[in-house]
mmCIF file of the N, C-alpha and C atoms, coordinates in Angstrom:
data_MODEL
# 
_entry.id   MODEL 
# 
loop_
_atom_site.group_PDB 
_atom_site.id 
_atom_site.type_symbol 
_atom_site.label_atom_id 
_atom_site.label_alt_id 
_atom_site.label_comp_id 
_atom_site.label_asym_id 
_atom_site.label_entity_id 
_atom_site.label_seq_id 
_atom_site.pdbx_PDB_ins_code 
_atom_site.Cartn_x 
_atom_site.Cartn_y 
_atom_site.Cartn_z 
_atom_site.occupancy 
_atom_site.B_iso_or_equiv 
_atom_site.pdbx_formal_charge 
_atom_site.auth_seq_id 
_atom_site.auth_comp_id 
_atom_site.auth_asym_id 
_atom_site.auth_atom_id 
_atom_site.pdbx_PDB_model_num 
ATOM 1   N N  . MET A 1 1  ? 85.040 -85.981 -34.320 1.00 0.00 ? 1  MET A N  1 
ATOM 2   C CA . MET A 1 1  ? 84.244 -84.777 -34.242 1.00 0.00 ? 1  MET A CA 1 
ATOM 3   C C  . MET A 1 1  ? 82.771 -85.095 -34.538 1.00 0.00 ? 1  MET A C  1 
ATOM 4   N N  . ALA A 1 2  ? 82.538 -85.948 -35.508 1.00 0.00 ? 2  ALA A N  1 
ATOM 5   C CA . ALA A 1 2  ? 81.159 -86.291 -35.861 1.00 0.00 ? 2  ALA A CA 1 
ATOM 6   C C  . ALA A 1 2  ? 80.463 -87.018 -34.716 1.00 0.00 ? 2  ALA A C  1 
ATOM 7   N N  . TRP A 1 3  ? 81.192 -87.881 -34.006 1.00 0.00 ? 3  TRP A N  1 
ATOM 8   C CA . TRP A 1 3  ? 80.604 -88.613 -32.884 1.00 0.00 ? 3  TRP A CA 1 
ATOM 9   C C  . TRP A 1 3  ? 80.171 -87.651 -31.777 1.00 0.00 ? 3  TRP A C  1 
ATOM 10  N N  . VAL A 1 4  ? 81.035 -86.697 -31.434 1.00 0.00 ? 4  VAL A N  1 
ATOM 11  C CA . VAL A 1 4  ? 80.718 -85.724 -30.388 1.00 0.00 ? 4  VAL A CA 1 
ATOM 12  C C  . VAL A 1 4  ? 79.516 -84.884 -30.809 1.00 0.00 ? 4  VAL A C  1 
ATOM 13  N N  . TYR A 1 5  ? 79.471 -84.478 -32.059 1.00 0.00 ? 5  TYR A N  1 
ATOM 14  C CA . TYR A 1 5  ? 78.337 -83.702 -32.555 1.00 0.00 ? 5  TYR A CA 1 
ATOM 15  C C  . TYR A 1 5  ? 77.040 -84.494 -32.392 1.00 0.00 ? 5  TYR A C  1 
ATOM 16  N N  . ASN A 1 6  ? 77.059 -85.772 -32.765 1.00 0.00 ? 6  ASN A N  1 
ATOM 17  C CA . ASN A 1 6  ? 75.849 -86.599 -32.663 1.00 0.00 ? 6  ASN A CA 1 
ATOM 18  C C  . ASN A 1 6  ? 75.413 -86.781 -31.215 1.00 0.00 ? 6  ASN A C  1 
ATOM 19  N N  . VAL A 1 7  ? 76.358 -87.017 -30.320 1.00 0.00 ? 7  VAL A N  1 
ATOM 20  C CA . VAL A 1 7  ? 76.025 -87.197 -28.906 1.00 0.00 ? 7  VAL A CA 1 
ATOM 21  C C  . VAL A 1 7  ? 75.431 -85.914 -28.338 1.00 0.00 ? 7  VAL A C  1 
ATOM 22  N N  . GLU A 1 8  ? 76.038 -84.778 -28.627 1.00 0.00 ? 8  GLU A N  1 
ATOM 23  C CA . GLU A 1 8  ? 75.522 -83.502 -28.124 1.00 0.00 ? 8  GLU A CA 1 
ATOM 24  C C  . GLU A 1 8  ? 74.155 -83.177 -28.724 1.00 0.00 ? 8  GLU A C  1 
ATOM 25  N N  . HIS A 1 9  ? 73.955 -83.519 -29.979 1.00 0.00 ? 9  HIS A N  1 
ATOM 26  C CA . HIS A 1 9  ? 72.657 -83.289 -30.616 1.00 0.00 ? 9  HIS A CA 1 
ATOM 27  C C  . HIS A 1 9  ? 71.574 -84.132 -29.944 1.00 0.00 ? 9  HIS A C  1 
ATOM 28  N N  . GLU A 1 10 ? 71.880 -85.402 -29.653 1.00 0.00 ? 10 GLU A N  1 
ATOM 29  C CA . GLU A 1 10 ? 70.921 -86.269 -28.967 1.00 0.00 ? 10 GLU A CA 1 
ATOM 30  C C  . GLU A 1 10 ? 70.632 -85.764 -27.558 1.00 0.00 ? 10 GLU A C  1 
ATOM 31  N N  . HIS A 1 11 ? 71.665 -85.281 -26.879 1.00 0.00 ? 11 HIS A N  1 
ATOM 32  C CA . HIS A 1 11 ? 71.482 -84.750 -25.528 1.00 0.00 ? 11 HIS A CA 1 
ATOM 33  C C  . HIS A 1 11 ? 70.574 -83.520 -25.544 1.00 0.00 ? 11 HIS A C  1 
ATOM 34  N N  . HIS A 1 12 ? 70.797 -82.626 -26.488 1.00 0.00 ? 12 HIS A N  1 
ATOM 35  C CA . HIS A 1 12 ? 69.973 -81.428 -26.606 1.00 0.00 ? 12 HIS A CA 1 
ATOM 36  C C  . HIS A 1 12 ? 68.522 -81.812 -26.927 1.00 0.00 ? 12 HIS A C  1 
ATOM 37  N N  . ALA A 1 13 ? 68.340 -82.786 -27.807 1.00 0.00 ? 13 ALA A N  1 
ATOM 38  C CA . ALA A 1 13 ? 66.988 -83.216 -28.157 1.00 0.00 ? 13 ALA A CA 1 
ATOM 39  C C  . ALA A 1 13 ? 66.289 -83.822 -26.937 1.00 0.00 ? 13 ALA A C  1 
ATOM 40  N N  . HIS A 1 14 ? 67.023 -84.564 -26.136 1.00 0.00 ? 14 HIS A N  1 
ATOM 41  C CA . HIS A 1 14 ? 66.440 -85.150 -24.929 1.00 0.00 ? 14 HIS A CA 1 
ATOM 42  C C  . HIS A 1 14 ? 66.043 -84.068 -23.924 1.00 0.00 ? 14 HIS A C  1 
ATOM 43  N N  . GLU A 1 15 ? 66.902 -83.064 -23.747 1.00 0.00 ? 15 GLU A N  1 
ATOM 44  C CA . GLU A 1 15 ? 66.568 -81.960 -22.836 1.00 0.00 ? 15 GLU A CA 1 
ATOM 45  C C  . GLU A 1 15 ? 65.327 -81.222 -23.309 1.00 0.00 ? 15 GLU A C  1 
ATOM 46  N N  . GLU A 1 16 ? 65.215 -80.971 -24.604 1.00 0.00 ? 16 GLU A N  1 
ATOM 47  C CA . GLU A 1 16 ? 64.030 -80.294 -25.136 1.00 0.00 ? 16 GLU A CA 1 
ATOM 48  C C  . GLU A 1 16 ? 62.780 -81.137 -24.911 1.00 0.00 ? 16 GLU A C  1 
ATOM 49  N N  . HIS A 1 17 ? 62.892 -82.435 -25.055 1.00 0.00 ? 17 HIS A N  1 
ATOM 50  C CA . HIS A 1 17 ? 61.753 -83.328 -24.810 1.00 0.00 ? 17 HIS A CA 1 
ATOM 51  C C  . HIS A 1 17 ? 61.342 -83.272 -23.337 1.00 0.00 ? 17 HIS A C  1 
ATOM 52  N N  . GLU A 1 18 ? 62.316 -83.297 -22.428 1.00 0.00 ? 18 GLU A N  1 
ATOM 53  C CA . GLU A 1 18 ? 62.014 -83.209 -20.999 1.00 0.00 ? 18 GLU A CA 1 
ATOM 54  C C  . GLU A 1 18 ? 61.351 -81.875 -20.656 1.00 0.00 ? 18 GLU A C  1 
ATOM 55  N N  . LYS A 1 19 ? 61.822 -80.782 -21.263 1.00 0.00 ? 19 LYS A N  1 
ATOM 56  C CA . LYS A 1 19 ? 61.201 -79.471 -21.029 1.00 0.00 ? 19 LYS A CA 1 
ATOM 57  C C  . LYS A 1 19 ? 59.754 -79.481 -21.511 1.00 0.00 ? 19 LYS A C  1 
ATOM 58  N N  . GLU A 1 20 ? 59.516 -80.093 -22.656 1.00 0.00 ? 20 GLU A N  1 
ATOM 59  C CA . GLU A 1 20 ? 58.173 -80.162 -23.218 1.00 0.00 ? 20 GLU A CA 1 
ATOM 60  C C  . GLU A 1 20 ? 57.231 -80.937 -22.293 1.00 0.00 ? 20 GLU A C  1 
ATOM 61  N N  . LEU A 1 21 ? 57.727 -81.994 -21.680 1.00 0.00 ? 21 LEU A N  1 
ATOM 62  C CA . LEU A 1 21 ? 56.913 -82.800 -20.779 1.00 0.00 ? 21 LEU A CA 1 
ATOM 63  C C  . LEU A 1 21 ? 56.608 -82.095 -19.464 1.00 0.00 ? 21 LEU A C  1 
ATOM 64  N N  . HIS A 1 22 ? 57.489 -81.196 -19.030 1.00 0.00 ? 22 HIS A N  1 
ATOM 65  C CA . HIS A 1 22 ? 57.359 -80.568 -17.709 1.00 0.00 ? 22 HIS A CA 1 
ATOM 66  C C  . HIS A 1 22 ? 57.059 -79.070 -17.780 1.00 0.00 ? 22 HIS A C  1 
ATOM 67  N N  . GLY A 1 23 ? 56.359 -78.648 -18.787 1.00 0.00 ? 23 GLY A N  1 
ATOM 68  C CA . GLY A 1 23 ? 55.886 -77.272 -18.854 1.00 0.00 ? 23 GLY A CA 1 
ATOM 69  C C  . GLY A 1 23 ? 56.962 -76.232 -19.121 1.00 0.00 ? 23 GLY A C  1 
ATOM 70  N N  . GLY A 1 24 ? 58.005 -76.578 -19.882 1.00 0.00 ? 24 GLY A N  1 
ATOM 71  C CA . GLY A 1 24 ? 59.008 -75.597 -20.275 1.00 0.00 ? 24 GLY A CA 1 
ATOM 72  C C  . GLY A 1 24 ? 60.237 -75.522 -19.388 1.00 0.00 ? 24 GLY A C  1 
ATOM 73  N N  . LYS A 1 25 ? 60.276 -76.304 -18.312 1.00 0.00 ? 25 LYS A N  1 
ATOM 74  C CA . LYS A 1 25 ? 61.438 -76.312 -17.425 1.00 0.00 ? 25 LYS A CA 1 
ATOM 75  C C  . LYS A 1 25 ? 61.935 -77.740 -17.247 1.00 0.00 ? 25 LYS A C  1 
ATOM 76  N N  . LEU A 1 26 ? 63.233 -77.863 -16.994 1.00 0.00 ? 26 LEU A N  1 
ATOM 77  C CA . LEU A 1 26 ? 63.772 -79.173 -16.684 1.00 0.00 ? 26 LEU A CA 1 
ATOM 78  C C  . LEU A 1 26 ? 63.338 -79.569 -15.278 1.00 0.00 ? 26 LEU A C  1 
ATOM 79  N N  . PRO A 1 27 ? 63.046 -80.844 -15.050 1.00 0.00 ? 27 PRO A N  1 
ATOM 80  C CA . PRO A 1 27 ? 62.652 -81.266 -13.706 1.00 0.00 ? 27 PRO A CA 1 
ATOM 81  C C  . PRO A 1 27 ? 63.821 -81.142 -12.735 1.00 0.00 ? 27 PRO A C  1 
ATOM 82  N N  . GLU A 1 28 ? 63.505 -80.923 -11.469 1.00 0.00 ? 28 GLU A N  1 
ATOM 83  C CA . GLU A 1 28 ? 64.539 -80.825 -10.432 1.00 0.00 ? 28 GLU A CA 1 
ATOM 84  C C  . GLU A 1 28 ? 65.192 -82.184 -10.233 1.00 0.00 ? 28 GLU A C  1 
ATOM 85  N N  . PRO A 1 29 ? 66.509 -82.216 -10.139 1.00 0.00 ? 29 PRO A N  1 
ATOM 86  C CA . PRO A 1 29 ? 67.163 -83.496 -9.851  1.00 0.00 ? 29 PRO A CA 1 
ATOM 87  C C  . PRO A 1 29 ? 66.874 -83.915 -8.413  1.00 0.00 ? 29 PRO A C  1 
ATOM 88  N N  . PRO A 1 30 ? 67.016 -85.196 -8.110  1.00 0.00 ? 30 PRO A N  1 
ATOM 89  C CA . PRO A 1 30 ? 66.781 -85.654 -6.734  1.00 0.00 ? 30 PRO A CA 1 
ATOM 90  C C  . PRO A 1 30 ? 67.720 -84.946 -5.760  1.00 0.00 ? 30 PRO A C  1 
ATOM 91  N N  . ALA A 1 31 ? 67.257 -84.704 -4.555  1.00 0.00 ? 31 ALA A N  1 
ATOM 92  C CA . ALA A 1 31 ? 68.057 -83.997 -3.547  1.00 0.00 ? 31 ALA A CA 1 
ATOM 93  C C  . ALA A 1 31 ? 68.896 -84.986 -2.752  1.00 0.00 ? 31 ALA A C  1 
ATOM 94  N N  . TYR A 1 32 ? 69.808 -85.680 -3.423  1.00 0.00 ? 32 TYR A N  1 
ATOM 95  C CA . TYR A 1 32 ? 70.700 -86.599 -2.730  1.00 0.00 ? 32 TYR A CA 1 
ATOM 96  C C  . TYR A 1 32 ? 71.709 -85.789 -1.933  1.00 0.00 ? 32 TYR A C  1 
ATOM 97  N N  . GLU A 1 33 ? 72.020 -86.228 -0.732  1.00 0.00 ? 33 GLU A N  1 
ATOM 98  C CA . GLU A 1 33 ? 72.902 -85.456 0.140   1.00 0.00 ? 33 GLU A CA 1 
ATOM 99  C C  . GLU A 1 33 ? 74.336 -85.399 -0.365  1.00 0.00 ? 33 GLU A C  1 
ATOM 100 N N  . TYR A 1 34 ? 74.731 -86.306 -1.239  1.00 0.00 ? 34 TYR A N  1 
ATOM 101 C CA . TYR A 1 34 ? 76.100 -86.293 -1.760  1.00 0.00 ? 34 TYR A CA 1 
ATOM 102 C C  . TYR A 1 34 ? 76.257 -85.434 -3.012  1.00 0.00 ? 34 TYR A C  1 
ATOM 103 N N  . LEU A 1 35 ? 75.166 -84.916 -3.568  1.00 0.00 ? 35 LEU A N  1 
ATOM 104 C CA . LEU A 1 35 ? 75.264 -84.011 -4.717  1.00 0.00 ? 35 LEU A CA 1 
ATOM 105 C C  . LEU A 1 35 ? 75.491 -82.579 -4.237  1.00 0.00 ? 35 LEU A C  1 
ATOM 106 N N  . ASN A 1 36 ? 76.326 -81.842 -4.945  1.00 0.00 ? 36 ASN A N  1 
ATOM 107 C CA . ASN A 1 36 ? 76.611 -80.433 -4.644  1.00 0.00 ? 36 ASN A CA 1 
ATOM 108 C C  . ASN A 1 36 ? 77.071 -80.240 -3.204  1.00 0.00 ? 36 ASN A C  1 
ATOM 109 N N  . ARG A 1 37 ? 77.849 -81.157 -2.725  1.00 0.00 ? 37 ARG A N  1 
ATOM 110 C CA . ARG A 1 37 ? 78.357 -81.078 -1.353  1.00 0.00 ? 37 ARG A CA 1 
ATOM 111 C C  . ARG A 1 37 ? 79.497 -80.068 -1.292  1.00 0.00 ? 37 ARG A C  1 
ATOM 112 N N  . ARG A 1 38 ? 79.422 -79.134 -0.368  1.00 0.00 ? 38 ARG A N  1 
ATOM 113 C CA . ARG A 1 38 ? 80.460 -78.118 -0.201  1.00 0.00 ? 38 ARG A CA 1 
ATOM 114 C C  . ARG A 1 38 ? 81.066 -78.265 1.183   1.00 0.00 ? 38 ARG A C  1 
ATOM 115 N N  . VAL A 1 39 ? 82.345 -78.648 1.252   1.00 0.00 ? 39 VAL A N  1 
ATOM 116 C CA . VAL A 1 39 ? 83.038 -78.781 2.519   1.00 0.00 ? 39 VAL A CA 1 
ATOM 117 C C  . VAL A 1 39 ? 83.582 -77.429 2.958   1.00 0.00 ? 39 VAL A C  1 
ATOM 118 N N  . LYS A 1 40 ? 84.092 -76.676 1.980   1.00 0.00 ? 40 LYS A N  1 
ATOM 119 C CA . LYS A 1 40 ? 84.520 -75.308 2.254   1.00 0.00 ? 40 LYS A CA 1 
ATOM 120 C C  . LYS A 1 40 ? 84.115 -74.458 1.052   1.00 0.00 ? 40 LYS A C  1 
ATOM 121 N N  . PRO A 1 41 ? 83.877 -73.183 1.239   1.00 0.00 ? 41 PRO A N  1 
ATOM 122 C CA . PRO A 1 41 ? 83.379 -72.349 0.136   1.00 0.00 ? 41 PRO A CA 1 
ATOM 123 C C  . PRO A 1 41 ? 84.446 -72.113 -0.935  1.00 0.00 ? 41 PRO A C  1 
ATOM 124 N N  . PHE A 1 42 ? 83.969 -71.915 -2.156  1.00 0.00 ? 42 PHE A N  1 
ATOM 125 C CA . PHE A 1 42 ? 84.861 -71.524 -3.241  1.00 0.00 ? 42 PHE A CA 1 
ATOM 126 C C  . PHE A 1 42 ? 85.282 -70.074 -3.018  1.00 0.00 ? 42 PHE A C  1 
ATOM 127 N N  . PRO A 1 43 ? 86.476 -69.678 -3.459  1.00 0.00 ? 43 PRO A N  1 
ATOM 128 C CA . PRO A 1 43 ? 86.903 -68.282 -3.297  1.00 0.00 ? 43 PRO A CA 1 
ATOM 129 C C  . PRO A 1 43 ? 86.016 -67.289 -4.069  1.00 0.00 ? 43 PRO A C  1 
ATOM 130 N N  . TRP A 1 44 ? 85.337 -67.743 -5.127  1.00 0.00 ? 44 TRP A N  1 
ATOM 131 C CA . TRP A 1 44 ? 84.536 -66.849 -5.969  1.00 0.00 ? 44 TRP A CA 1 
ATOM 132 C C  . TRP A 1 44 ? 83.051 -66.909 -5.640  1.00 0.00 ? 44 TRP A C  1 
ATOM 133 N N  . GLY A 1 45 ? 82.633 -67.674 -4.644  1.00 0.00 ? 45 GLY A N  1 
ATOM 134 C CA . GLY A 1 45 ? 81.225 -67.740 -4.260  1.00 0.00 ? 45 GLY A CA 1 
ATOM 135 C C  . GLY A 1 45 ? 80.735 -69.166 -4.149  1.00 0.00 ? 45 GLY A C  1 
ATOM 136 N N  . ASN A 1 46 ? 79.425 -69.342 -4.048  1.00 0.00 ? 46 ASN A N  1 
ATOM 137 C CA . ASN A 1 46 ? 78.848 -70.659 -3.827  1.00 0.00 ? 46 ASN A CA 1 
ATOM 138 C C  . ASN A 1 46 ? 78.759 -71.519 -5.078  1.00 0.00 ? 46 ASN A C  1 
ATOM 139 N N  . ASN A 1 47 ? 78.646 -70.908 -6.245  1.00 0.00 ? 47 ASN A N  1 
ATOM 140 C CA . ASN A 1 47 ? 78.487 -71.660 -7.480  1.00 0.00 ? 47 ASN A CA 1 
ATOM 141 C C  . ASN A 1 47 ? 79.832 -72.041 -8.077  1.00 0.00 ? 47 ASN A C  1 
ATOM 142 N N  . SER A 1 48 ? 79.783 -72.995 -8.974  1.00 0.00 ? 48 SER A N  1 
ATOM 143 C CA . SER A 1 48 ? 80.969 -73.436 -9.693  1.00 0.00 ? 48 SER A CA 1 
ATOM 144 C C  . SER A 1 48 ? 81.546 -72.271 -10.507 1.00 0.00 ? 48 SER A C  1 
ATOM 145 N N  . LEU A 1 49 ? 82.813 -72.364 -10.832 1.00 0.00 ? 49 LEU A N  1 
ATOM 146 C CA . LEU A 1 49 ? 83.448 -71.328 -11.649 1.00 0.00 ? 49 LEU A CA 1 
ATOM 147 C C  . LEU A 1 49 ? 82.808 -71.260 -13.030 1.00 0.00 ? 49 LEU A C  1 
ATOM 148 N N  . PHE A 1 50 ? 82.327 -72.387 -13.517 1.00 0.00 ? 50 PHE A N  1 
ATOM 149 C CA . PHE A 1 50 ? 81.709 -72.462 -14.844 1.00 0.00 ? 50 PHE A CA 1 
ATOM 150 C C  . PHE A 1 50 ? 80.185 -72.570 -14.728 1.00 0.00 ? 50 PHE A C  1 
ATOM 151 N N  . PHE A 1 51 ? 79.595 -71.832 -13.807 1.00 0.00 ? 51 PHE A N  1 
ATOM 152 C CA . PHE A 1 51 ? 78.158 -71.877 -13.548 1.00 0.00 ? 51 PHE A CA 1 
ATOM 153 C C  . PHE A 1 51 ? 77.368 -71.389 -14.753 1.00 0.00 ? 51 PHE A C  1 
ATOM 154 N N  . LYS A 1 52 ? 76.348 -72.142 -15.116 1.00 0.00 ? 52 LYS A N  1 
ATOM 155 C CA . LYS A 1 52 ? 75.436 -71.780 -16.200 1.00 0.00 ? 52 LYS A CA 1 
ATOM 156 C C  . LYS A 1 52 ? 74.027 -72.027 -15.676 1.00 0.00 ? 52 LYS A C  1 
ATOM 157 N N  . ALA A 1 53 ? 73.247 -70.972 -15.534 1.00 0.00 ? 53 ALA A N  1 
ATOM 158 C CA . ALA A 1 53 ? 71.941 -71.054 -14.875 1.00 0.00 ? 53 ALA A CA 1 
ATOM 159 C C  . ALA A 1 53 ? 70.973 -72.010 -15.570 1.00 0.00 ? 53 ALA A C  1 
ATOM 160 N N  . GLU A 1 54 ? 71.097 -72.179 -16.881 1.00 0.00 ? 54 GLU A N  1 
ATOM 161 C CA . GLU A 1 54 ? 70.174 -73.063 -17.595 1.00 0.00 ? 54 GLU A CA 1 
ATOM 162 C C  . GLU A 1 54 ? 70.437 -74.528 -17.285 1.00 0.00 ? 54 GLU A C  1 
ATOM 163 N N  . VAL A 1 55 ? 71.640 -74.847 -16.817 1.00 0.00 ? 55 VAL A N  1 
ATOM 164 C CA . VAL A 1 55 ? 72.022 -76.241 -16.622 1.00 0.00 ? 55 VAL A CA 1 
ATOM 165 C C  . VAL A 1 55 ? 72.288 -76.576 -15.155 1.00 0.00 ? 55 VAL A C  1 
ATOM 166 N N  . ASN A 1 56 ? 72.987 -75.693 -14.442 1.00 0.00 ? 56 ASN A N  1 
ATOM 167 C CA . ASN A 1 56 ? 73.419 -75.975 -13.079 1.00 0.00 ? 56 ASN A CA 1 
ATOM 168 C C  . ASN A 1 56 ? 72.444 -75.433 -12.044 1.00 0.00 ? 56 ASN A C  1 
ATOM 169 N N  . LYS A 1 57 ? 72.441 -76.074 -10.899 1.00 0.00 ? 57 LYS A N  1 
ATOM 170 C CA . LYS A 1 57 ? 71.620 -75.626 -9.780  1.00 0.00 ? 57 LYS A CA 1 
ATOM 171 C C  . LYS A 1 57 ? 72.292 -74.415 -9.131  1.00 0.00 ? 57 LYS A C  1 
ATOM 172 N N  . ASP A 1 58 ? 71.513 -73.380 -8.852  1.00 0.00 ? 58 ASP A N  1 
ATOM 173 C CA . ASP A 1 58 ? 72.051 -72.170 -8.233  1.00 0.00 ? 58 ASP A CA 1 
ATOM 174 C C  . ASP A 1 58 ? 72.185 -72.407 -6.732  1.00 0.00 ? 58 ASP A C  1 
ATOM 175 N N  . MET A 1 59 ? 73.414 -72.493 -6.262  1.00 0.00 ? 59 MET A N  1 
ATOM 176 C CA . MET A 1 59 ? 73.658 -72.791 -4.854  1.00 0.00 ? 59 MET A CA 1 
ATOM 177 C C  . MET A 1 59 ? 73.381 -71.596 -3.943  1.00 0.00 ? 59 MET A C  1 
ATOM 178 N N  . ASN A 1 60 ? 73.253 -70.393 -4.487  1.00 0.00 ? 60 ASN A N  1 
ATOM 179 C CA . ASN A 1 60 ? 72.898 -69.225 -3.683  1.00 0.00 ? 60 ASN A CA 1 
ATOM 180 C C  . ASN A 1 60 ? 71.463 -69.294 -3.194  1.00 0.00 ? 60 ASN A C  1 
ATOM 181 N N  . GLN A 1 61 ? 70.610 -70.012 -3.902  1.00 0.00 ? 61 GLN A N  1 
ATOM 182 C CA . GLN A 1 61 ? 69.212 -70.140 -3.504  1.00 0.00 ? 61 GLN A CA 1 
ATOM 183 C C  . GLN A 1 61 ? 69.023 -71.174 -2.404  1.00 0.00 ? 61 GLN A C  1 
ATOM 184 N N  . GLU A 1 62 ? 70.036 -71.961 -2.116  1.00 0.00 ? 62 GLU A N  1 
ATOM 185 C CA . GLU A 1 62 ? 69.966 -72.974 -1.056  1.00 0.00 ? 62 GLU A CA 1 
ATOM 186 C C  . GLU A 1 62 ? 69.834 -72.349 0.308   1.00 0.00 ? 62 GLU A C  1 
ATOM 187 N N  . GLU A 1 63 ? 70.434 -71.188 0.510   1.00 0.00 ? 63 GLU A N  1 
ATOM 188 C CA . GLU A 1 63 ? 70.510 -70.566 1.817   1.00 0.00 ? 63 GLU A CA 1 
ATOM 189 C C  . GLU A 1 63 ? 69.196 -70.039 2.309   1.00 0.00 ? 63 GLU A C  1 
# 
């Protein structure tokens, strides 16, 4: 449990540092064609079932 806590704490600190460097927002990930590839739509919409706007890319804005 302590290891997971430390890893998550370091990850959060890194994200905050990246936000600080880029004016309060995380930088856009590279637009590789193999990322977020959808062969057929999800039954619940374009985003993942566990979509979180602060972390995941909103696939509805792609259209």
